[in-house]
VMD Tcl script that draws the C-alpha trace (Angstrom):
set ca {
  {2.19 -47.68 38.60}
  {0.68 -49.32 41.49}
  {-2.43 -46.97 40.86}
  {-2.76 -48.32 36.91}
  {-2.39 -52.08 37.90}
  {-5.57 -51.73 40.40}
  {-6.70 -49.80 38.01}
  {-7.78 -52.93 36.10}
  {-5.02 -51.71 33.28}
  {-1.66 -53.77 32.04}
  {1.16 -52.13 32.14}
  {4.11 -51.78 29.62}
  {7.26 -50.10 30.09}
  {10.44 -49.20 28.63}
  {12.51 -48.15 31.57}
  {15.85 -49.88 32.06}
  {15.01 -51.08 34.86}
  {11.87 -54.24 34.43}
  {9.06 -54.58 36.17}
  {9.49 -58.20 36.08}
  {12.30 -57.79 39.00}
  {9.94 -55.89 41.33}
  {7.92 -58.95 43.37}
  {5.52 -56.43 44.50}
  {4.45 -55.06 41.40}
  {4.16 -58.86 39.93}
  {2.34 -60.27 42.94}
  {0.04 -57.30 42.76}
  {-0.68 -57.28 38.70}
  {-0.74 -61.41 39.49}
  {-4.14 -60.23 42.51}
  {-5.87 -57.80 39.69}
  {-5.63 -60.21 37.12}
  {-3.35 -57.85 34.49}
  {-0.64 -58.31 32.47}
  {3.17 -56.34 32.95}
  {5.18 -56.05 29.56}
  {9.20 -54.71 29.67}
  {9.72 -53.74 25.84}
  {13.32 -53.66 26.92}
  {15.16 -57.20 26.67}
  {17.04 -59.57 25.00}
  {14.00 -61.40 22.97}
  {14.25 -63.62 21.34}
  {17.93 -65.48 21.10}
  {20.51 -63.72 19.49}
  {23.65 -64.15 17.95}
  {26.63 -62.02 16.74}
  {26.41 -60.97 13.64}
  {27.96 -61.68 10.49}
  {27.78 -59.57 7.72}
  {27.18 -61.95 4.91}
  {25.03 -60.41 1.74}
  {21.26 -61.13 1.93}
  {18.60 -60.66 -0.52}
  {15.53 -58.15 0.01}
  {16.16 -53.99 0.72}
  {17.29 -52.33 3.40}
  {17.34 -48.08 4.62}
  {18.60 -47.43 7.69}
  {17.53 -43.36 9.29}
  {20.79 -42.52 11.13}
  {21.51 -39.18 12.15}
  {23.97 -35.97 13.80}
  {22.70 -36.43 16.95}
  {20.20 -38.66 19.39}
  {16.86 -37.89 19.40}
  {16.45 -35.69 15.83}
  {13.34 -37.56 14.44}
  {14.78 -41.26 13.44}
  {11.01 -43.07 14.07}
  {9.13 -40.60 13.06}
  {10.97 -40.63 9.48}
  {11.02 -43.72 8.80}
  {6.71 -44.44 10.28}
  {6.36 -41.65 7.46}
  {8.44 -43.08 4.90}
  {6.82 -46.46 4.98}
  {3.49 -44.94 4.78}
  {4.46 -43.47 1.13}
  {6.45 -46.23 0.20}
  {3.03 -47.80 0.87}
  {1.09 -45.24 -1.14}
  {3.44 -46.15 -4.28}
  {2.48 -49.70 -4.29}
  {6.47 -50.63 -2.38}
  {6.61 -53.84 -0.14}
  {7.94 -51.67 2.77}
  {8.11 -52.53 6.81}
  {9.00 -50.42 9.40}
  {11.60 -52.49 12.04}
  {11.68 -50.75 15.37}
  {14.75 -51.05 17.61}
  {13.87 -48.36 20.28}
  {11.16 -48.99 22.97}
  {8.99 -46.29 21.43}
  {9.28 -47.49 17.84}
  {7.50 -51.61 19.54}
  {5.12 -49.30 21.11}
  {3.98 -48.43 17.79}
  {4.80 -51.24 15.69}
  {3.68 -53.99 18.32}
  {7.06 -56.11 17.59}
  {10.63 -55.52 17.44}
  {14.08 -55.39 19.50}
  {14.91 -52.28 21.63}
  {18.91 -52.02 20.93}
  {20.03 -50.57 23.48}
  {19.01 -52.96 25.85}
  {21.34 -55.67 23.97}
  {24.81 -56.43 24.50}
  {27.04 -54.65 22.46}
  {28.60 -58.58 20.69}
  {25.09 -59.58 19.47}
  {23.75 -55.68 18.09}
  {24.53 -56.52 14.35}
  {23.14 -59.92 14.92}
  {19.56 -58.72 16.41}
  {19.53 -55.81 12.94}
  {20.25 -58.82 10.79}
  {17.72 -61.11 12.62}
  {14.80 -57.70 12.82}
  {15.93 -57.64 8.32}
  {16.64 -61.14 7.57}
  {16.86 -61.79 3.73}
  {13.42 -61.07 1.83}
  {12.41 -60.37 -1.36}
  {14.46 -58.27 -4.30}
  {11.45 -56.11 -4.26}
  {11.14 -55.87 -0.33}
  {12.24 -53.27 1.50}
  {12.69 -53.37 5.59}
  {12.78 -49.99 6.90}
  {14.84 -49.83 9.59}
  {15.02 -47.46 12.54}
  {18.57 -45.92 14.05}
  {19.82 -44.75 16.86}
  {22.01 -42.91 18.85}
  {24.84 -41.10 16.34}
  {28.41 -41.92 15.50}
  {29.75 -38.81 16.50}
  {27.61 -39.16 20.08}
  {30.15 -40.05 22.57}
  {27.74 -41.87 24.60}
  {25.24 -44.14 21.95}
  {27.87 -44.75 18.87}
  {28.48 -47.87 19.74}
  {25.09 -48.68 19.24}
  {25.04 -46.96 16.31}
  {27.58 -48.77 14.77}
  {26.63 -52.08 15.13}
  {23.34 -51.18 13.75}
  {24.63 -49.93 10.88}
  {27.00 -53.07 10.24}
  {24.01 -55.71 10.82}
  {20.73 -53.42 8.95}
  {23.62 -53.78 5.94}
  {21.87 -51.09 4.28}
  {21.55 -49.67 0.75}
  {20.26 -46.37 1.18}
  {21.11 -44.11 4.13}
  {18.18 -41.04 5.52}
  {20.19 -38.89 7.20}
  {18.02 -37.17 9.75}
  {18.99 -33.73 11.81}
  {17.57 -30.77 13.74}
  {18.12 -27.41 12.12}
  {20.42 -25.26 14.37}
  {21.53 -27.77 17.08}
  {24.76 -26.40 18.30}
  {25.73 -29.56 20.49}
  {25.13 -33.09 21.16}
  {21.96 -34.11 23.39}
  {22.89 -33.86 26.67}
  {26.81 -32.92 25.63}
  {27.29 -29.27 26.11}
  {30.70 -30.06 25.62}
  {30.76 -31.39 22.39}
  {29.75 -29.72 19.53}
  {27.86 -30.84 16.41}
  {29.91 -31.78 13.37}
  {29.28 -30.64 10.01}
  {26.33 -33.15 7.43}
  {28.55 -33.51 5.04}
  {31.38 -34.75 7.87}
  {28.85 -37.22 9.37}
  {26.76 -38.25 5.90}
  {31.13 -39.45 5.29}
  {31.38 -41.51 8.26}
  {28.06 -43.50 8.01}
  {28.51 -44.10 4.31}
  {32.25 -45.30 5.70}
  {30.75 -47.17 8.11}
  {27.67 -48.63 6.45}
  {30.45 -49.75 3.32}
  {31.74 -51.91 5.68}
  {28.68 -54.45 5.08}
  {27.00 -53.42 2.23}
  {29.36 -51.70 -0.25}
  {27.37 -49.77 -2.47}
  {25.63 -48.06 0.40}
  {24.18 -44.45 -0.95}
  {22.41 -41.73 0.40}
  {18.59 -41.53 -0.10}
  {17.94 -37.71 1.25}
  {18.13 -35.36 4.67}
  {14.67 -35.17 7.40}
  {15.32 -32.06 8.58}
  {13.42 -31.44 12.08}
  {13.09 -27.69 11.42}
  {10.56 -26.66 14.34}
  {12.29 -23.91 15.97}
  {12.00 -21.70 12.91}
  {9.28 -20.49 10.82}
  {8.21 -21.87 7.43}
  {10.44 -19.69 5.17}
  {13.76 -20.22 6.96}
  {12.96 -24.25 6.53}
  {12.15 -23.74 3.29}
  {15.78 -22.34 2.91}
  {17.24 -24.73 4.79}
  {15.37 -27.74 2.71}
  {16.57 -26.65 -0.64}
  {20.39 -25.90 0.57}
  {20.71 -28.66 1.97}
  {19.66 -30.43 -0.59}
  {21.31 -28.72 -3.69}
  {24.60 -29.74 -1.76}
  {24.46 -33.09 -1.68}
  {21.75 -33.67 -4.80}
  {19.17 -35.64 -2.56}
  {15.98 -34.97 -1.41}
  {16.06 -32.47 1.94}
  {12.51 -32.14 3.98}
  {11.19 -31.79 7.17}
  {9.14 -35.23 7.38}
  {6.38 -33.01 9.50}
  {5.79 -29.77 7.50}
  {6.63 -30.85 3.82}
  {5.80 -34.76 3.78}
  {8.72 -36.89 2.06}
  {7.38 -38.54 -0.57}
  {10.21 -37.09 -2.45}
  {12.48 -39.65 -0.71}
  {10.00 -42.58 -1.16}
  {10.13 -41.26 -4.89}
  {14.28 -41.76 -5.35}
  {13.78 -45.52 -3.82}
  {11.40 -46.48 -5.87}
  {13.71 -44.51 -8.48}
  {16.87 -46.15 -8.09}
  {16.19 -49.21 -5.43}
}
mol new
graphics top color blue
foreach p $ca { graphics top sphere $p radius 0.5 }
foreach p [lrange $ca 0 end-1] q [lrange $ca 1 end] { graphics top cylinder $p $q radius 0.2 }
display resetview
């Protein structure tokens, strides 16, 4: 860190521990004429969520677990929707997404009571044909992060959910004692939670990380999931995500 500052570089940090709280780094940055950026913070001023209906369209990624591709899925979906002439904007809720998009709110730095309000602020009322593409976090079934997931689900007030999953993952990330749940159970729980603020929420499809398997196995998995739930299922990296964009355009 000090080496970067001495080299004349601005420094951005996504850590929970803030650079601004380190007097030596602050002094060194001032001496070198560089800026320090803390990505995880509770700015702007937030209010609690209201659940009040608002205009515009919203799609949210949810997941069977953490680290299953929610951010990449929505960045790819935003690009695919724009290619189709749709009005779509990615709304970042994690530090990496903020660095990619240049703006957003790091939800895991927000006090619990204000998470839903932060999601509402990120995706306010908009034109009827405008889509906010809201980055999901965690999983309702992960004991460590379910509260963040629930707040985002309620605040985003999504019309559509995209379920993210890693093919073959045996248990929750870092929790070998916590087995994965079935896709059907996860879909049902997320739709039920989302219906609290969005009574017509639907499943738009699945984004499946198949990187641990060969292409034939990956295609078979996606085909099986698609047939079971009657929505597109794809690996956005391997096979693209246009089928989900097409569904949203046709049924949105």
